[in-house]
N, C-alpha and C positions, 0 to 999 in steps of 0.2 A: 545439273551439268554445269561445270565451271564456265564462266563467261570470258570474253576477251579482256574485259576490264580486270577480272580476277588474275588472269595470266600476266597482265601488265603490272599489277601490284606485286605479284610474286617476283617478277623480274626486277622491279625497282628495289624491292627489299633485298634481293640477292646481291645486286650491285652495290647497295649501301653497305652490306656486311663485308663485301670484298674490299671496298674502299677503306673501311675501318681496319681490316686486317692488314692491308698494305700500309696504312698509316703507322700501325704498331711496328711493322717491320722497319719502316724508315726511322722511327724513334730508336729502335734497338741498334741501328747502324749510325746513329748521330746525324742522320740526314733530316735536319729540322725543317728546312724549306720544303722538302719532299713530303714530310708529314703534314705540313699545313695545306699543301695542295690536295692531298688525299682527304683530309678532314673537310675541306671546302667541297669536294665532290660528294661526300656523305651528306653534308648540309643541303646541297642542292636537291637531294632526294627527300630530305625531311628536316626543314629548318627549325622544327620544334624540339629537336633532340638536345635537352639540357646537358647531357653527359658529353656530347660532342663539342658543344660550345666550351664546356669546362676544359676539355683536352686542348682545344685551340688556345685558350688562355694560358694553360700551363706550358704549352709549347713555346709561346711567346716569353714566358718566364725563363725557360731554359735558354732562350736567346737573349735574355736580359733586356727585352724590349717592353718596358713596363707600361708605356703609353698605349701600346696595342693590346697588351694583356688585359687591361682594365675593362674596356667595353665588352670583350668576349666573356670575361668572368661575370660581369654585371648582367649580360644577357642570360647566362646560365642560371643566375639567381632569380632573374625575373620569371624564367620558365619553371624553376624549381626552387622556391624560397627555402633558405636554410641549408642548402647543399654544402656539407662540411668542406669537401675538397675545393670547391669554388671559393668559399670564404677564406680558407687557409691561404690559397694563392693570391686572392685579392688583398688580403691584409699585408702580404709581403710586397706586392706591387705598390700599394699606397705608401708603405714605409719608404721604399726606394725613391718615390717622388716627393718625399718630404711631407706627406699628409699624415702626420704622426697620430693625431688624436683619432682620426677615422680608423687607422690601422689597429690601434689598441682596442678601441670599442668593438671592432669586428672580431678580433682574435679572442678577446675575453668572452664574447657572446658564444662563439662556437665551442669554446672549452666548457662553458657552463652547461651546454646541451649534450656534450659527447665525451668519449673516453678514448680518443685516438692519440697515441703517444707523439706523433708528428705535430699535432695541433698544440700539445702542451709544451713541446720544445720551442715551437715558434712563439708561443705566448711568452715564455721565459726570455727568449732572445730579444723580442721587441721591447719588452719592459726594460731589459738591461740596457739596450742601445739607446732608447729614447729617454728614459728617466735618469739613468746614471747614478742611481742610489744604491750603494753597496749592500745595505740591509735588505732592501726590496729585491735586489738581484739574487741574493742567497735564498730568499723566501720563494721566489718563483721557480728557481731551478730545483729546490727541494720539493716543490709541488709535483714536478715531473718525477723526481727520484722516488718519492713515497708511493706513487702509483705504479711505476713500471720497473724500476731497478731493484729497490729494496725488497719487494716480495720474492724476487728470484734469489736474492742473497739468503733470505731466511730458509728457502727450500733447497739450497745447494747441497749436493752430496759432500760429506766430510772430505777434506783434502789431506791425504796422508803424505807427509814429507819424510822420505826415508833417509836421505843424506843430509844430516844437520851439521856437518863439519864447518866450523866458522871460517876457516881459511881456504876452503875448496874453491876451485874455479867455478865462478857463478855462471849460470845459464841465463842470459838476458834475451828477452823477446820484445821486439818493437812491432806494434800493430798500427797500420796506417793504410789509408787509401790514396796517399799523396806523394808517393815516391815516383815523381814525374816532374814535369816543368811546373813547379809549385814552390811556394816560399819554404815549405818544410824541407825540401831537398837542399836548398842553399844552406840551411842550418845543419842538416844531418850528414851530408857528404863528407865533410872533414872528420866528423866523429867516427863514422864507419871506417874511414881510412886509417885512423889512429888508435883504434881499440887494440889493447894488448891481449893477444891470444893466450898468454899465460895466466891472465887474470879473468878473462870472460870468454864464454862461448856464445857467439851472437847468432840469434835467429831473427828473421824478418818474416812477418805475416802481412803480405801485400794484397790489397784489394782493389787497386785502381787500374785505369787504362795505362798501357805501357807507352813509353817514348824513348828517345835516346838517353835521357837522363836516368830513366829506370835501369837501362843496361849498365850505365856507369856505376850506379849504386849497387846493383846486384854483384858486380865484380868484386866488391869489397866485403861481401857477406858469405860466410861458409855454409850457412843453412838458410835457404830462401824458400818460402812456402807461399804459393798462390792461394788466396782464400776467397776470391770473388764469387766462386760457385758454392762455397760452403755455407750452410746455415749457421746460426749462432750456436746451436747445440753441437754441430759437427766440429766447428772451430774450437769450442771449449774442450771437447774431447781430445782433439789433436794436441792442443797446447798442454793439457794435463799429461798426455802420453809422452811428451817431450821432457817433462820434469823441469819446466822453466822455474827459476827461482825469483826473478824480478821481471814482471811484465809491464811494459811501458806503452801507454796510450799516447799517440801523437796526433789525435784528431779532435778530442773533446766532442762537442755536439755538432761538428761540421759534417758535410756530406760523406757518406761511406763509413762512418764510425761504427765500431763494434763494442760500444759501451755495455751492451747487455751480455756480452761474453765476460767482461770484467765483473758484472753483477753476479754471475754464476760462481765467482771465485775460482778463476782459472789458474792462479798462481798464489803462492804464500805472500808475496809482496807485490802490490799493484800501485803504479805511479802514473800520473799524467804530466805531460811536458810539452811545451811549445805550441801545440795546435790550437789551444783555446784558453784565453786569458781569464775567463770568468769561472766561478765555481761550477762543478758538474752536478752537485746536488744529490749524490748517491753515496751510500755508506760503504760500499765495497772498494772505493778508490782510497787507498791508504794515504798517499802523499801527493803533493804538487811540488815539482822542482821549480825553484824561483830564485830570486836574489833580493838583497835588501833595497835595491833601487825600485824594483817593481812592486814588492810587498814590504814596506817599512814595518818595523816593530809595532805591534798593536793591530795589524791588519788580519791577524789570525781569525778574528771573530767573523770575518766576511767570507770565509771559505768553508766548504764542507770537507775538504782534505786537510791533513796536517801539512803545514808548510815546511819544506826542507830547503834551506838556503845554500846555494852555491856562491862562490865569489863572483861569478859572471854566468848567467843562466843559459847562454847560447854561444854558438860559434857562427861565423859567417863566411861563406865561400862565394865570392863575387862571380857573376857569369863570365864564362871564358871569353865571350865577345863583348867588349866594353871599350870602344874607341874613345880616347880622351880628346875633347876639344881644347886646344892649347890656350885659347883666349876667350873671354866672354863674348857672346854674339853681339852684345850692344855696341861693341867697338866697330863692327862692320855695318850693323843695321842703322845705327844712329839713334836708337831708342832701346830701353830695357824691356825684357820679357820675363814675366813671372809665370810660374807653372804650378799647378796642383796635380800631384801624381796619385793621390789616394783613391780608394774605392769611392764611387760617387755617393754611396749610402752614407758616407761620413761627412759629406758636404752639406751642412745644415744651412738653413736660411740665415741664421746668425753669422755663420762664416762668410756667406756670400755678402752680407752687409759690411763686414769688416774689410773684405777685399774691395768692395765698392769705395770705401773711404780711401784706400790706398790709391786707387785709380783716379779718384777725384783730386787727390793732392798731387799726383804726378801725371799730368795730362797727356804725356806722350807714351806712357807705359802700356804694354799689352799684357793680357792675361790668357793663358791657355789652361783650360780645365779638362784634364783627361779623365774620362768616365769608364765604367766597366762594361757599358753596352758594346756589342760587337760590330755594329755597323754605324756608319756616319749618320744615316737617317734616324736610327733609334736614338743615338746620342743627342742629336738636335731636338728630337721630339720630347725627350725626357728631361733635358736640362735647360733648353733655351727659354722656355716660358718661366722657369724659376729665376733665371738670370734677369729676365726682363722685369719680373715682378719685384725684384729687389732694387731696381733702378740702375743696374750697371750699364755702362755705355756699350751698346751692342756692336758698335763698329770697332771696339778694341778688346772684345772678349770672344775667344774661339773655343768651341767645344770639340774635343777630339775623342774618337771612339777608342776602345781597347786596342792596344798594339801588341803584336808578337814580341817576344822577349828581345830579339836582336834589335828591332826598331825602337823598342822602349829604351834600351841602353844607349841609343843615339840621341835622346832628347836633350842631353847636355849641349848639343850643337845648335839648338834653337832657343834654349832658356838660359837665363842669367841667375835667377833666384827661385828656389822652391818654397812653396807655402804649405805648411802642415795644416791639418784640420783639428777641430775641437768640437765637442768634447772627446770624440774618439780619434786618436792620433794614428799616424802611420806606423808600420812595423818594418817589414822587409823593404818597402819602397823608400823608407828613410835611408837605409844603408845603401841601396842602389843609387839614390840621389847623391849622397856623399861620394860614392865611387865615381860618379860622373864629374865631380868637381864642383857641385852646386852647394852654396850655402843654403841653410834652411831656417826659416822663421817658424817658431813653434810656441805654443802656450803651455805653461806648466799646469800640473794637475796633481791630485792626490792618488787616485786609483791608478794601478799599474797600466791597465788597458788604455787609460786616458793620457798617461804620461810617458808612453814608450819612447816617442821621439825626444822628449825633453831629457829623459835619462840617457839615451844614446848620445845626444849632443854633449851632455855633461861628462859622459864617460870618455869621449874622444878629445875633450879639452876645449869645447866651445860653449861654456855656460852662459856667455853673454848673448847667445842667440835665442835663449829661452825667455820669453816674455811672461810677465805675471798679470797682465791685463790686456784688454783689447787695444788700449791706447799705446802701450809699449810695443805690441805686435806691429801696429801701423808704423810707429817710429822706426822700428828695427828694419822693416822692409824698405822704407824710404831711405834710410841711411845706407843700406847696401847699394841701392840703385844710384845713389849720389857719389859712390866711391868705386869707380871702375878699376882703379889700381889694386884695391883690396880684392875685388872679384878676380882679377887676373892672377894674383898671388895664390888665391884659394884653389884655382884650377888644379894645381899640383899638390897643394898642401893637404887638402881634405883626403885625397886618396892615400897619401903617405901616412896621415894620422890613423886612418882606419886600418891600414896595413900593420901599424905598430901597436894597435890597441889589443886589449884582452880578447876581443871577439875573434881575432885571427891568430892567436897563440894556440893552435890546434892541439898540440901535444899536452899543454897544461890543462886546457879545457876538458880534454878527454880523460886524462888521469884524474882530474877532479870529479868527473862524472862517475868513473869507476869506483872512486873512494866513497862517493855518496851511495852507490848501490851496495857496497860492502857494509857501510854503517846501517843502512836500512835492513840488511840481512841480519846484522847483529841485534838490532832492535827486535826483529822477529824472533830470533832465537831466545832472547832474554824476556820476551813478552812485555816490553815496556818501551817508552819513547826516550831512551837514553841519549839519542843523538838526533838533532834536528838541524844541524848545519855541517858543512864540510870541514870546518875548522877544528873539529873535535879530534882527540887522540883516541884511536880504537884499541890501543894496547891493553888498558885495564880490562876492557870487556873481553878481549881475546884471552887474557889470562884467566878470567873467571870462567869462561865457557869451556876451555880446554878441548875435550872431545866432542862428541855429538850423539844424539839418540833419536829414535823415531818419534815423530810427533804428528798428531792430528791437529789441523788448523784450529787455533783458539785455545786448546788445552793440551798439556803433555799427555801422551798415551800411558796407560798403566797396564 
């Protein structure tokens, strides 16, 4: 006969399972605090559950609270040594707290023992971000591609292209999870608004959560397809059924990507653009849209894709709410304020040391470090000890948690000068800072991902803001703070220069993009790389091609 103790054990087990089920429901609804509460309830019944500790840690990762994630994930590994999901999450948390050697050692170890694609992507990302060696970066992304993408390409069903007319209206498909309040939206909204319907038929395959910006983007698109509930096979089948000519990846290896759909060869021409600056490492991605500033001649060897160069690789649409502070705040405060707006993972100990030198030389200056953590408590926990370890004056350094976009665009009202990061520089944040009227101090670099801010500043006419050494960086920052008249002039000038630059010539950028797609299409029809930049004249190829015939991808049909 069952005892009362048995009944109690059954009851506790049932309540534990209920708590775990409720935690999963909270996660599905993005209620992360609710999920943590339910996981804590489950652990009260059984604190030895390594899987629950792992979920606690990964929930803290979703909250970008690295300091809280680490002990939970370490507990999971103490209970179950070698748990891959815990090691994967712990390596990412360690990276975000600047503990780079530990992060690399852990992710390399988990990949040696397992065959999970997410682990291999994390390995490539961490080596890329930490080591900054373009040869090594290509190698580690190809390690992922050889295991997970390229086998799908070899097994893909033949792609029959029925309409091979060289001058036909091209069907363009954009694949993304980021058509929302995200940097990709600021680059793509003007493109979608300016596409010529006589030249291209635009399809969007969207897989992210929706917001008001999603609605604005969808209004520009004649064919919008939600893909969030589609498997890779289902999405691949859908895209092939639409007869897309040029399929554009806007995510790279970021969250929500569908690279394995591209690996199946969903379209005759496949190109990656904007979403990921490093090589993807897969054979089925034909091209990378770029420009000479981001990928100078000779950088072809660092990419798995063929580089196709535009005159300017992006457009920029500033946020609609961006109130301009008419004068630098130092005039009313009596002291200058520096600000770092970049992702906190880009703030290295070396960068903190350089900023410390600036504060040491200008003893009344303040520094605001805006980080990606979503709460003030997490921001302080994750960055404050690093600031202290580098010897920065704690009374003049303020750590700010991630801000909603409208509040972010008001930061020009508290800051006088923006400080870029190295080796990984800012991207969209650089353009937002210029739109706020902030001058930016940046370091030059060779790789495009490292030199994005430098190339932007050179492109809008501020080459002198780009330093070539740490010493020059410090000098440039001090010079800005010593010249409030220049800061006042720049309040209006930077926004005007961005408005007048190539990034905001939307019609020209979009026409150039459409020409690039046409040239890639002609390359496909001719079976050779005749065109690898937008400056080429397509007329000779159009004359050679004349009509069109059915073709199976890779070889002419017979």
